[in-house]
C-alpha positions as CSV (number, residue, x, y, z in Angstrom):
1,X,-0.1,-16.0,30.2
2,X,-1.6,-14.7,27.3
3,X,1.3,-16.7,24.8
4,X,0.1,-19.9,26.7
5,X,-2.7,-19.7,26.2
6,X,-2.6,-19.1,22.3
7,X,-0.4,-22.6,22.3
8,X,-4.0,-24.0,23.2
9,X,-6.1,-23.0,20.2
10,X,-7.0,-25.6,17.1
11,X,-5.4,-27.6,15.2
12,X,-5.5,-25.9,12.4
13,X,-3.3,-23.0,13.2
14,X,0.0,-22.9,14.7
15,X,1.0,-19.8,17.0
16,X,4.3,-18.5,16.3
17,X,6.1,-16.2,19.0
18,X,8.7,-14.0,16.9
19,X,11.6,-12.8,18.7
20,X,12.8,-9.8,17.0
21,X,16.3,-9.9,17.5
22,X,17.9,-9.8,15.3
23,X,15.0,-11.7,13.1
24,X,12.2,-9.6,11.2
25,X,9.2,-10.9,9.2
26,X,10.7,-11.3,5.9
27,X,9.4,-9.7,2.5
28,X,9.4,-6.0,3.0
29,X,11.7,-3.3,3.3
30,X,10.6,-2.3,6.9
31,X,12.3,-4.2,9.6
32,X,8.9,-4.9,11.4
33,X,7.8,-8.1,14.0
34,X,5.1,-8.2,16.2
35,X,5.2,-10.6,19.2
36,X,3.4,-13.2,18.4
37,X,1.5,-14.4,14.8
38,X,-0.8,-16.5,13.8
39,X,0.3,-19.1,10.8
40,X,-0.9,-22.2,9.3
41,X,0.0,-25.9,9.9
42,X,1.9,-25.6,7.0
43,X,3.8,-22.8,7.9
44,X,5.5,-25.4,10.3
45,X,5.2,-28.5,8.9
46,X,6.0,-28.1,5.5
47,X,9.1,-26.2,6.1
48,X,12.5,-26.7,8.6
49,X,10.4,-25.0,11.2
50,X,9.0,-28.1,12.6
51,X,11.9,-28.4,15.5
52,X,10.4,-26.6,18.1
53,X,14.3,-25.9,19.7
54,X,14.7,-23.4,16.8
55,X,11.4,-21.8,17.5
56,X,12.5,-21.1,21.1
57,X,15.0,-18.7,19.9
58,X,14.5,-16.3,17.1
59,X,13.5,-18.9,14.4
60,X,15.5,-21.0,12.2
61,X,18.2,-18.6,10.4
62,X,17.3,-20.3,6.8
63,X,14.0,-19.3,7.1
64,X,12.1,-16.6,8.0
65,X,8.4,-16.4,8.5
66,X,7.1,-13.9,5.5
67,X,4.2,-11.4,5.6
68,X,2.4,-13.9,3.4
69,X,2.4,-16.4,6.0
70,X,0.8,-14.0,8.7
71,X,-2.6,-14.5,9.3
72,X,-2.8,-11.9,12.5
73,X,-0.8,-10.6,15.0
74,X,0.0,-10.1,18.8
75,X,2.0,-7.0,20.5
76,X,2.2,-7.5,23.8
77,X,2.8,-4.6,26.2
78,X,4.0,-4.2,29.5
79,X,3.5,-0.7,31.3
80,X,2.2,-1.4,34.5
81,X,5.0,-3.0,37.2
82,X,2.6,-4.7,39.7
83,X,1.3,-7.1,37.1
84,X,4.7,-8.4,37.9
85,X,3.9,-10.6,40.5
86,X,0.4,-11.2,39.8
87,X,2.1,-13.0,36.1
88,X,4.7,-14.5,37.8
89,X,2.4,-16.8,40.2
90,X,2.6,-20.4,39.5
91,X,-1.3,-21.1,39.3
92,X,-1.2,-18.8,36.6
93,X,1.4,-20.2,34.7
94,X,-0.1,-23.5,35.1
95,X,-3.1,-22.3,33.1
96,X,-1.3,-22.4,30.0
97,X,0.6,-26.0,30.0
98,X,0.7,-26.7,26.4
99,X,-0.9,-29.1,24.9
100,X,1.1,-32.2,23.3
101,X,-0.5,-31.5,19.8
102,X,1.6,-34.9,18.5
103,X,4.3,-34.8,15.9
104,X,4.3,-32.7,12.9
105,X,5.7,-33.5,9.5
106,X,9.1,-33.9,8.9
107,X,10.0,-35.7,12.2
108,X,10.1,-32.3,15.0
109,X,7.4,-31.4,17.0
110,X,4.4,-30.9,15.8
111,X,1.5,-28.2,15.4
112,X,0.2,-25.8,18.5
113,X,3.6,-25.3,19.9
114,X,4.6,-21.4,20.7
115,X,7.8,-19.9,20.1
116,X,8.7,-18.4,23.7
117,X,11.7,-16.0,23.8
118,X,14.4,-17.1,24.8
119,X,18.3,-15.0,24.7
120,X,16.2,-12.0,25.8
121,X,13.6,-10.5,28.3
122,X,9.9,-10.4,27.6
123,X,6.8,-9.0,29.2
124,X,5.7,-12.9,29.8
125,X,7.8,-15.4,27.7
126,X,7.3,-19.0,27.1
127,X,9.0,-21.3,25.9
128,X,8.4,-25.0,24.7
129,X,8.5,-26.4,28.1
130,X,5.5,-23.8,29.0
131,X,7.5,-22.3,32.0
132,X,7.0,-18.9,32.6
133,X,9.3,-16.1,33.0
134,X,9.1,-12.4,33.5
135,X,11.2,-9.2,32.7
136,X,10.3,-5.2,32.4
137,X,11.1,-4.6,28.6
138,X,11.1,-6.8,25.3
139,X,14.6,-6.3,24.4
140,X,13.7,-7.5,20.7
141,X,15.1,-5.6,17.8
142,X,13.1,-3.7,15.5
143,X,13.2,-0.9,13.0
144,X,11.1,2.4,13.4
145,X,7.5,2.1,14.3
146,X,5.5,3.4,10.8
147,X,5.0,7.0,10.7
148,X,1.3,8.5,10.2
149,X,2.0,8.8,6.7
150,X,3.4,5.7,5.7
151,X,0.2,3.8,7.3
152,X,-2.0,6.0,5.1
153,X,-4.8,6.1,7.7
154,X,-3.8,4.5,10.7
155,X,-3.5,7.7,12.6
156,X,-3.5,7.4,16.5
157,X,-6.6,7.5,18.1
158,X,-7.8,9.9,21.3
159,X,-10.6,9.2,23.7
160,X,-13.2,6.6,23.5
161,X,-15.7,5.9,20.9
162,X,-19.1,4.2,21.1
163,X,-19.5,1.0,19.9
164,X,-19.5,-0.5,16.5
165,X,-19.2,-4.3,16.6
166,X,-18.8,-6.4,13.4
167,X,-18.7,-8.8,15.1
168,X,-20.5,-7.3,18.3
169,X,-17.2,-6.7,20.1
170,X,-15.6,-4.2,17.9
171,X,-16.2,-0.7,17.6
172,X,-15.0,2.2,15.2
173,X,-11.9,4.1,16.4
174,X,-12.4,7.8,17.0
175,X,-10.9,10.5,14.9
176,X,-10.0,8.1,12.3
177,X,-8.4,10.5,9.2
178,X,-7.3,9.0,5.8
179,X,-4.4,9.8,4.4
180,X,-4.6,12.3,1.6
181,X,-3.3,10.1,-1.4
182,X,-2.3,6.1,-1.4
183,X,1.3,7.0,-0.8
184,X,4.0,4.9,-2.8
185,X,7.3,3.4,-1.7
186,X,10.6,5.6,-2.6
187,X,11.9,4.0,-5.8
188,X,15.1,3.0,-4.2
189,X,13.8,2.5,-0.7
190,X,16.1,0.1,1.7
191,X,15.9,-1.1,4.7
192,X,16.4,1.0,8.0
193,X,19.6,0.4,9.5
194,X,18.8,0.2,13.2
195,X,20.1,0.7,16.4
196,X,19.7,0.2,20.2
197,X,18.0,3.4,20.7
198,X,15.5,2.1,18.0
199,X,14.6,-1.3,19.5
200,X,11.2,-1.8,20.3
201,X,10.4,-1.1,23.8
202,X,7.2,-1.1,26.7
203,X,5.2,1.7,27.1
204,X,6.3,4.0,29.4
205,X,5.0,3.9,33.2
206,X,3.3,6.9,34.1
207,X,4.8,9.1,37.0
208,X,2.4,10.2,39.8
209,X,0.4,13.2,38.6
210,X,0.9,12.1,35.1
211,X,-2.1,13.3,32.8
212,X,-4.2,11.6,30.9
213,X,-3.1,13.1,27.8
214,X,0.4,11.7,28.1
215,X,-1.1,8.3,28.7
216,X,-3.2,8.4,26.0
217,X,0.1,9.2,23.8
218,X,1.2,6.0,24.6
219,X,-1.8,3.9,23.7
220,X,-1.1,5.9,20.0
221,X,1.9,4.9,19.9
222,X,1.0,1.4,20.3
223,X,-1.4,1.1,17.9
224,X,0.5,3.2,15.2
225,X,3.0,0.4,15.5
226,X,0.0,-2.3,15.2
227,X,-0.9,-0.3,11.9
228,X,2.4,-0.9,10.6
229,X,2.2,-4.7,11.3
230,X,-1.2,-4.7,9.1
231,X,0.7,-2.5,6.5
232,X,2.9,-5.0,5.4
233,X,0.1,-7.7,5.8
234,X,-1.8,-5.7,3.1
235,X,1.2,-4.7,1.0
236,X,3.4,-7.5,1.2
237,X,1.0,-10.4,1.8
238,X,-0.7,-11.2,-1.5
239,X,-4.1,-10.0,-2.5
240,X,-5.8,-9.4,0.9
241,X,-9.1,-7.7,1.7
242,X,-8.5,-7.1,5.4
243,X,-6.1,-8.0,8.4
244,X,-6.6,-8.9,11.8
245,X,-4.4,-7.7,15.1
246,X,-4.3,-7.7,18.8
247,X,-2.9,-5.2,21.3
248,X,-2.6,-6.7,24.5
249,X,-1.2,-3.9,27.3
250,X,-0.4,-5.1,31.1
251,X,-3.8,-7.0,31.5
252,X,-5.9,-5.3,28.9
253,X,-6.9,-6.6,25.3
254,X,-8.5,-5.1,22.4
255,X,-9.1,-6.7,18.6
256,X,-8.4,-4.3,15.8
257,X,-9.2,-4.5,12.2
258,X,-8.1,-3.3,9.1
259,X,-9.6,-2.9,5.8
260,X,-8.9,-0.8,2.7
261,X,-11.4,1.8,4.0
262,X,-11.2,2.0,8.2
263,X,-9.8,0.8,11.2
264,X,-12.2,-0.4,13.8
265,X,-10.8,-1.4,17.3
266,X,-13.0,-3.7,20.3
267,X,-13.9,-2.2,23.9
268,X,-11.0,-3.0,26.0
269,X,-11.1,-6.1,27.8
270,X,-9.5,-7.4,31.0
271,X,-8.8,-10.6,30.8
272,X,-7.6,-12.0,34.3
273,X,-10.9,-10.7,35.0
274,X,-12.7,-12.2,32.4
275,X,-10.5,-15.0,31.5
276,X,-13.2,-16.8,29.8
277,X,-13.6,-14.4,27.3
278,X,-9.9,-14.3,26.1
279,X,-10.6,-18.0,25.2
280,X,-13.8,-17.7,23.6
281,X,-12.0,-14.6,21.1
282,X,-8.9,-16.7,20.7
283,X,-11.0,-20.3,19.7
284,X,-13.2,-18.0,17.5
285,X,-10.3,-16.7,15.4
286,X,-8.8,-20.2,15.4
287,X,-11.9,-21.3,13.5
288,X,-11.4,-18.2,10.3
289,X,-11.1,-19.6,6.9
290,X,-8.5,-17.7,4.6
291,X,-10.9,-15.6,3.4
292,X,-12.4,-14.6,6.6
293,X,-8.5,-13.6,7.5
294,X,-8.4,-11.5,4.6
295,X,-7.0,-13.8,1.6
296,X,-9.1,-13.2,-1.6
297,X,-10.4,-16.5,-2.9
298,X,-9.5,-15.1,-6.3
299,X,-5.9,-16.1,-5.8
300,X,-5.6,-20.1,-5.1
301,X,-2.2,-21.2,-4.1
302,X,-1.3,-24.7,-3.4
303,X,1.1,-25.0,-0.5
304,X,3.1,-27.4,-2.1
305,X,3.5,-24.9,-4.6
306,X,4.4,-22.3,-2.1
307,X,7.0,-24.6,0.0
308,X,8.3,-26.2,-3.3
309,X,11.5,-23.6,-2.7
310,X,10.8,-21.8,0.9
311,X,14.4,-20.5,0.8
312,X,13.3,-17.9,-1.4
313,X,11.4,-16.2,1.1
314,X,14.3,-15.5,3.6
315,X,14.9,-12.1,1.5
316,X,14.2,-8.5,3.6
317,X,12.5,-6.9,0.4
318,X,9.3,-7.7,-1.4
319,X,9.3,-10.7,-3.1
320,X,7.9,-10.3,-7.1
321,X,7.7,-14.9,-6.9
322,X,5.7,-14.6,-4.0
323,X,2.2,-16.3,-5.7
324,X,4.1,-17.4,-8.5
325,X,1.9,-20.6,-9.6
326,X,-1.3,-19.9,-7.8
327,X,-4.6,-20.4,-9.9
328,X,-6.5,-17.3,-10.7
329,X,-10.1,-18.5,-11.7
330,X,-12.2,-15.2,-13.3
331,X,-14.4,-18.0,-15.4
332,X,-15.6,-21.3,-15.9
333,X,-13.8,-20.8,-19.2
334,X,-11.1,-18.9,-17.9
335,X,-8.2,-20.0,-15.7
336,X,-4.7,-17.9,-15.1
337,X,-1.6,-18.7,-13.7
338,X,0.0,-16.1,-11.9
339,X,3.8,-15.3,-12.4
340,X,5.7,-12.2,-10.9
341,X,4.4,-9.3,-9.2
342,X,5.0,-6.1,-11.2
343,X,3.6,-3.7,-8.8
344,X,1.7,-3.8,-5.1
345,X,0.6,-0.6,-3.6
346,X,2.3,0.7,0.0
347,X,-0.8,1.6,1.9
348,X,-3.9,1.0,4.4
349,X,-6.1,3.1,3.1
350,X,-7.2,3.3,-0.4
351,X,-7.2,0.9,-3.6
352,X,-4.5,-1.2,-3.0
353,X,-3.6,-2.0,-6.6
354,X,-1.6,-4.9,-7.3
355,X,-0.3,-5.3,-11.0
356,X,1.3,-9.4,-11.5
357,X,2.2,-11.1,-14.8
358,X,-0.1,-14.1,-15.7
359,X,-0.1,-16.7,-18.1
360,X,-3.3,-18.1,-19.6
361,X,-3.6,-21.9,-17.7
362,X,-6.8,-22.9,-19.8
363,X,-9.5,-20.8,-22.0
364,X,-12.0,-21.5,-24.6
365,X,-11.5,-20.1,-28.2
366,X,-13.6,-17.2,-26.8
367,X,-10.5,-16.4,-24.3
368,X,-7.6,-17.4,-27.0
369,X,-5.1,-14.7,-26.7
370,X,-2.0,-16.4,-27.6
371,X,-0.9,-14.0,-30.2
372,X,-1.0,-10.8,-27.6
373,X,2.2,-11.5,-26.3
374,X,3.0,-11.1,-22.6
375,X,-0.3,-10.7,-20.1
376,X,-0.8,-8.9,-16.9
377,X,-3.6,-8.4,-14.5
378,X,-4.6,-5.7,-12.9
379,X,-6.2,-6.0,-9.2
380,X,-7.8,-3.0,-7.3
381,X,-9.8,-2.3,-4.5
382,X,-11.9,0.3,-5.8
383,X,-14.6,2.5,-4.1
384,X,-18.0,0.9,-5.3
385,X,-19.6,4.1,-6.4
386,X,-16.8,5.3,-8.3
387,X,-16.9,5.1,-12.1
388,X,-15.0,1.9,-13.2
389,X,-11.8,2.1,-15.5
390,X,-13.3,-0.5,-17.9
391,X,-16.4,1.8,-17.8
392,X,-13.9,4.9,-18.9
393,X,-12.2,2.7,-21.3
394,X,-14.9,1.4,-23.3
395,X,-16.2,5.1,-23.5
396,X,-12.8,5.9,-24.6
397,X,-12.9,3.1,-27.5
398,X,-16.2,4.2,-28.2
399,X,-15.2,7.9,-29.2
400,X,-12.1,6.1,-31.4
401,X,-14.6,3.8,-33.3
402,X,-16.8,6.4,-34.6
403,X,-14.0,8.1,-36.4
404,X,-11.1,5.3,-36.8
405,X,-9.2,6.8,-39.6
406,X,-8.5,9.9,-37.6
407,X,-8.8,8.3,-34.3
408,X,-7.2,5.2,-34.4
409,X,-3.5,6.2,-33.6
410,X,-4.5,7.1,-30.1
411,X,-4.8,3.4,-29.8
412,X,-1.2,2.9,-29.2
413,X,-1.4,5.3,-26.2
414,X,-4.0,3.5,-24.1
415,X,-4.0,0.0,-22.7
416,X,-5.6,-3.2,-24.5
417,X,-7.6,-4.3,-22.1
418,X,-8.6,-7.9,-22.6
419,X,-10.9,-9.0,-20.1
420,X,-12.3,-7.2,-16.9
421,X,-14.2,-8.1,-14.1
422,X,-15.8,-7.1,-10.5
423,X,-16.5,-9.0,-7.6
424,X,-18.5,-7.4,-5.2
425,X,-18.3,-8.1,-1.1
426,X,-20.3,-11.0,0.3
427,X,-22.7,-9.4,2.4
428,X,-22.6,-12.5,4.6
429,X,-18.6,-11.3,4.9
430,X,-16.5,-9.6,7.6
431,X,-17.1,-6.2,5.4
432,X,-20.5,-7.1,4.8
433,X,-21.4,-7.0,8.4
434,X,-19.5,-4.2,9.3
435,X,-20.8,-2.0,6.4
436,X,-24.7,-3.0,7.1
437,X,-23.8,-2.4,11.1
438,X,-22.4,1.0,10.3
439,X,-25.2,2.0,7.9
440,X,-27.6,1.5,10.5
441,X,-25.8,3.7,12.6
442,X,-25.7,6.5,10.3
443,X,-21.9,6.1,10.6
444,X,-19.8,6.7,7.0
445,X,-18.0,3.5,5.4
446,X,-16.5,3.8,1.6
447,X,-17.5,0.2,0.2
448,X,-15.2,-1.5,-2.0
449,X,-14.9,-4.0,-4.7
450,X,-12.5,-5.6,-6.2
451,X,-12.1,-4.7,-10.1
452,X,-9.8,-7.0,-12.0
453,X,-8.5,-6.0,-15.8
454,X,-6.4,-8.2,-18.1
455,X,-4.2,-6.2,-20.2
456,X,-1.1,-6.8,-22.6
457,X,1.9,-6.3,-21.4
458,X,3.6,-2.7,-20.9
459,X,6.9,-1.8,-20.2
460,X,8.3,0.5,-17.6
461,X,8.9,4.4,-19.2
462,X,12.4,4.4,-17.2
463,X,13.6,1.3,-19.7
464,X,13.9,4.5,-22.1
465,X,17.3,5.8,-21.3
466,X,17.9,8.1,-24.0
467,X,16.4,11.3,-25.5
468,X,16.0,9.9,-29.1
469,X,13.5,7.6,-27.1
470,X,12.1,8.9,-24.0
471,X,11.4,12.4,-25.7
472,X,8.7,10.7,-28.4
473,X,7.3,8.5,-26.1
474,X,6.5,12.0,-23.5
475,X,5.5,13.8,-26.6
476,X,2.8,10.6,-27.4
477,X,1.4,10.9,-23.6
478,X,1.0,14.4,-23.6
479,X,-0.9,14.3,-26.7
480,X,-3.0,11.5,-26.0
481,X,-3.7,12.9,-22.6
482,X,-4.9,15.9,-24.5
483,X,-6.9,14.6,-26.5
484,X,-9.0,12.5,-23.9
485,X,-9.7,15.7,-22.2
486,X,-10.6,18.0,-25.3
487,X,-12.6,15.4,-27.0
488,X,-13.4,12.5,-25.1
489,X,-14.3,14.6,-21.6
490,X,-12.0,12.4,-19.2
491,X,-9.9,14.2,-16.9
492,X,-7.3,11.5,-15.7
493,X,-6.7,13.0,-12.5
494,X,-3.3,10.9,-11.3
495,X,-0.1,11.4,-13.6
496,X,2.4,9.7,-11.9
497,X,6.2,7.5,-12.9
498,X,4.4,4.0,-12.6
499,X,1.0,5.4,-14.6
500,X,3.6,6.2,-17.9
501,X,4.9,3.4,-19.5
502,X,5.1,2.2,-23.2
503,X,4.6,0.2,-25.7
504,X,6.4,-2.0,-28.0
505,X,5.6,-2.1,-31.6
506,X,7.4,-2.6,-34.8
507,X,10.7,-2.5,-32.6
508,X,9.7,1.4,-32.0
509,X,8.5,2.4,-28.5
510,X,4.9,4.2,-28.3
511,X,4.6,5.9,-25.2
512,X,1.6,4.8,-23.2
513,X,-1.2,6.9,-20.2
514,X,-2.8,3.9,-18.1
515,X,-4.5,3.5,-14.8
516,X,-7.7,5.5,-15.2
517,X,-9.0,4.7,-11.9
518,X,-9.0,7.9,-10.5
519,X,-10.1,9.3,-13.9
520,X,-13.7,10.7,-14.6
521,X,-15.8,11.6,-17.6
522,X,-16.4,15.4,-17.2
523,X,-19.7,15.4,-18.9
524,X,-21.2,12.8,-17.0
525,X,-19.8,13.5,-13.5
526,X,-18.9,16.7,-11.2
527,X,-15.0,17.1,-11.4
528,X,-15.3,17.4,-7.5
529,X,-13.3,14.7,-6.1
530,X,-15.4,11.2,-5.9
531,X,-13.4,9.8,-3.4
532,X,-12.9,10.7,0.3
533,X,-9.1,10.9,-0.3
534,X,-7.2,13.2,-2.3
535,X,-6.7,12.4,-6.2
536,X,-3.4,11.8,-7.4
537,X,0.3,10.6,-6.3
538,X,1.8,12.4,-3.5
539,X,5.3,13.0,-5.1
540,X,3.8,14.4,-8.6
541,X,0.8,16.3,-7.2
542,X,0.1,19.7,-8.2
543,X,1.4,22.0,-5.4
544,X,-2.5,23.6,-5.0
545,X,-3.3,19.8,-4.5
546,X,-1.0,19.9,-1.4
547,X,-3.6,21.9,0.3
548,X,-5.2,20.8,3.3
549,X,-8.3,21.6,2.1
550,X,-7.6,21.1,-2.0
551,X,-9.7,22.4,-5.0
552,X,-11.4,20.8,-7.4
553,X,-9.3,18.7,-9.8
554,X,-8.6,20.4,-13.4
555,X,-6.5,19.5,-16.6
556,X,-3.7,22.2,-15.4
557,X,-3.1,20.0,-12.3
558,X,-2.3,16.9,-14.2
559,X,0.1,19.0,-16.4
560,X,2.0,20.1,-13.6
561,X,2.0,16.1,-12.3
562,X,3.7,15.4,-15.8
563,X,6.2,18.0,-15.6
564,X,7.6,16.6,-12.2
565,X,7.7,13.1,-14.1
566,X,9.8,14.9,-16.6
567,X,11.9,15.9,-13.7
568,X,12.4,12.8,-11.9
569,X,12.6,10.9,-15.3
570,X,15.6,13.3,-16.4
571,X,17.5,13.8,-13.4
572,X,17.3,11.1,-11.2
573,X,17.4,7.9,-13.6
574,X,20.6,6.6,-16.0
575,X,20.5,3.7,-18.1
576,X,17.1,2.7,-16.6
577,X,18.4,3.1,-12.7
578,X,17.6,5.7,-9.8
579,X,20.4,7.3,-8.8
580,X,20.5,8.4,-5.2
581,X,21.6,12.0,-4.6
582,X,21.3,13.7,-1.5
583,X,21.9,17.0,-3.6
584,X,19.1,16.6,-6.1
585,X,15.8,18.1,-3.8
586,X,13.7,15.9,-5.9
587,X,15.1,13.3,-3.8
588,X,13.4,14.2,-0.3
589,X,10.3,14.4,-2.2
590,X,9.2,10.8,-1.4
591,X,9.6,11.0,2.4
592,X,7.4,14.3,2.7
593,X,3.9,14.7,3.8
594,X,1.6,16.8,2.3
595,X,2.2,19.9,3.7
596,X,6.0,19.7,3.7
597,X,5.6,18.5,0.2
598,X,3.9,21.9,-0.7
599,X,6.5,24.1,0.7
600,X,9.4,22.2,-1.0
601,X,7.6,22.3,-4.3
602,X,7.1,26.0,-3.8
603,X,11.2,26.7,-2.6
604,X,11.8,24.8,-5.6
605,X,10.0,26.4,-8.3
606,X,11.8,29.3,-8.5
607,X,15.5,27.8,-8.3
608,X,18.0,26.3,-10.3
609,X,16.7,22.6,-11.4
610,X,19.2,20.2,-11.1
611,X,21.1,18.7,-13.9
612,X,20.0,16.2,-16.3
613,X,21.4,12.9,-16.5
614,X,23.9,12.4,-18.7
615,X,21.7,10.4,-21.6
616,X,19.1,13.1,-21.0
617,X,20.9,16.5,-21.2
618,X,19.0,17.7,-24.1
619,X,15.9,17.7,-22.0
620,X,16.7,20.3,-19.8
621,X,15.4,22.8,-22.7
622,X,11.9,21.3,-21.9
623,X,12.1,20.6,-18.4
624,X,13.5,24.4,-17.1
625,X,11.1,25.9,-19.8
626,X,8.5,23.7,-18.0
627,X,9.7,25.1,-14.3
628,X,9.6,28.4,-15.9
629,X,5.5,28.1,-17.3
630,X,4.0,27.1,-13.8
631,X,6.8,29.0,-11.7
632,X,5.2,32.3,-13.7
633,X,1.7,31.4,-13.4
634,X,1.5,30.5,-9.4
635,X,3.7,34.1,-9.9
636,X,0.8,35.6,-11.7
637,X,-1.9,34.4,-9.1
638,X,0.1,35.8,-5.7
639,X,0.1,39.5,-8.1
640,X,-3.3,39.0,-8.9
641,X,-4.4,38.1,-5.2
642,X,-2.0,40.9,-4.0
643,X,-3.8,43.5,-6.0
644,X,-7.3,42.7,-5.6
645,X,-6.4,43.3,-1.5
646,X,-6.3,46.7,-2.5
647,X,-8.4,47.4,-5.1
648,X,-11.0,44.7,-5.1
649,X,-13.3,46.4,-7.6
650,X,-10.8,47.4,-10.0
651,X,-9.4,43.4,-10.6
652,X,-11.3,41.0,-13.2
653,X,-11.9,37.1,-11.7
654,X,-8.5,35.4,-11.9
655,X,-8.8,32.0,-13.9
656,X,-7.4,29.8,-11.6
657,X,-7.9,26.9,-14.0
658,X,-5.1,28.4,-16.4
659,X,-3.3,30.6,-13.6
660,X,-4.6,33.5,-15.5
661,X,-3.4,31.7,-18.9
662,X,-0.5,31.1,-17.9
663,X,-0.6,27.3,-18.3
664,X,-2.8,25.6,-21.3
665,X,-2.5,23.4,-23.5
666,X,-1.1,25.1,-26.1
667,X,1.5,26.5,-24.0
668,X,3.0,23.5,-22.6
669,X,2.5,22.3,-26.4
670,X,4.9,25.0,-27.2
671,X,7.4,24.1,-24.9
672,X,7.8,20.6,-26.2
673,X,8.1,21.8,-29.5
674,X,11.2,23.2,-28.8
675,X,14.2,21.8,-30.5
676,X,16.0,19.1,-28.2
677,X,17.9,17.6,-31.2
678,X,15.4,14.3,-31.6
679,X,15.6,12.5,-34.8
680,X,12.8,13.1,-37.6
681,X,11.2,9.4,-37.4
682,X,11.0,7.4,-34.6
683,X,14.3,5.1,-34.1
684,X,14.3,1.3,-33.6
685,X,14.7,0.2,-29.7
686,X,18.0,-1.3,-29.0
């Protein structure tokens, strides 16, 4: 019934019911596809999808739907067998006879059609003719649902919560937990191979005497599955502020809302008892604009440009050229054109950072950057109350300008920012109304703004494939970091592989430290984390910061992160490519949660490290020395704590910031001064 009603909405939208076997939504490593998705009419009329016969199957083989095209999703679950008879009644089926929306472009049947699930069985399936069939299980293939770590904040919801409408039917989920960090995808993550056991199923039917806790668990599983769809929409569907979904379990329906700070659920509605409310919800959704659906208006992508070569969107992996050719209007005098996406964060809760190549489409003389080489735009949804990256970088720039003769060299190791802009919420938009409501109820909500930086292009440090080029770059970054902390009073707090790059200057490589989103100016701010989240990137975080209640972030934690980055570079990369080696313990770190990762790192420190790859063998002298440095420091702390238990009055306080003086800048520097056969002068890049 729900499927047929969905086909009745406005002529501006078409509803696609995605049969998952063997098709899934393109554009992500994850093999996932909701039962039904909202798409724009152009997704049908401008492609080979205009043929309704192909839509009644798993979709045209030559063109899958892409996460960019998904406006919202519907997930259907059948738990109660008593509904089989009810939903099969002729009068129920006749309610949703699809309307004749006319012919679509390209000669096929037009917009407004719904794609039924043919060839398989479903909870309530429809075909192009509008007839209804029913079965107890949905037998369409799907990869495993997202894990709690992966959805980063989409923790299952238990029990009920007081109403928190925004609009009025929305409520905030109880026990929403924010993930400690913003996870990144493993460097070589691939699509999960699916088996018959991993196919999506309807929820289990409770046996007599089953507990409420058991039923709640199945509902939580469905919510986690829905969150996995929102994860892909926000991570691989262009620049989005939020996402919508609908979960239907038997005759019960609830609306789902996801943004970068929290997830919200509506009150549950019984649409058999109140079908008018269901129709009202669907018609209301049909009237939403692209901005209302969550697409950031900063990116203007013409549909004719997007569908110029639609066959490029069939790959089951992220597509760098997804929004190539879009306009980015930053100012009346500055319009950029987007090129390839270089990085996009895979997370729900958090900054949602996206870095993409851009070129100048039009600009006045004040924005003439022709001599700057390649340009990149960085977009991220930062907490409103956090000091902006541009403010941090301006502070650093002012320090350098105060003594350019001595400090001018530091500029080689920092990003060059040409333009910055902050876009605040529209108070009448979705987040604005939600924030206002939650504020009135005294409920926490982390307001975010979209911050944009235009910078000169840098290059991934993994491209430095020999000790002769990587070694000096690592030294550059360490020396830059030390100066930032000791003289500029800046604590970075997010040392990771993606935040270490290099600049090409006079044919040589200079290491660069970038991404100051998480940085703080120590002289102006408390060292405690300013976000509700743990600071750092999980695989590279110091052991201390993986604690359930982490301590304040100190520079020693960043040095430990730098050590881990060096390990990844020298033992997992060869000629710029990651080597998949199951024997390397670091390989597993990308798939572990905070608690398991902390245990893995504690086991790693006292053990023999993995061997460096062929061209980095000389750097073993650095990595082994740093491993011992941190191992000795943690051992010293353990010994001090144990001694304090025995003789608490005789033990002086332990300097935890430096692990008893074992880990500081001088000792780290001493190891980097070890001979690894570096050339006397910086070498030219090949």
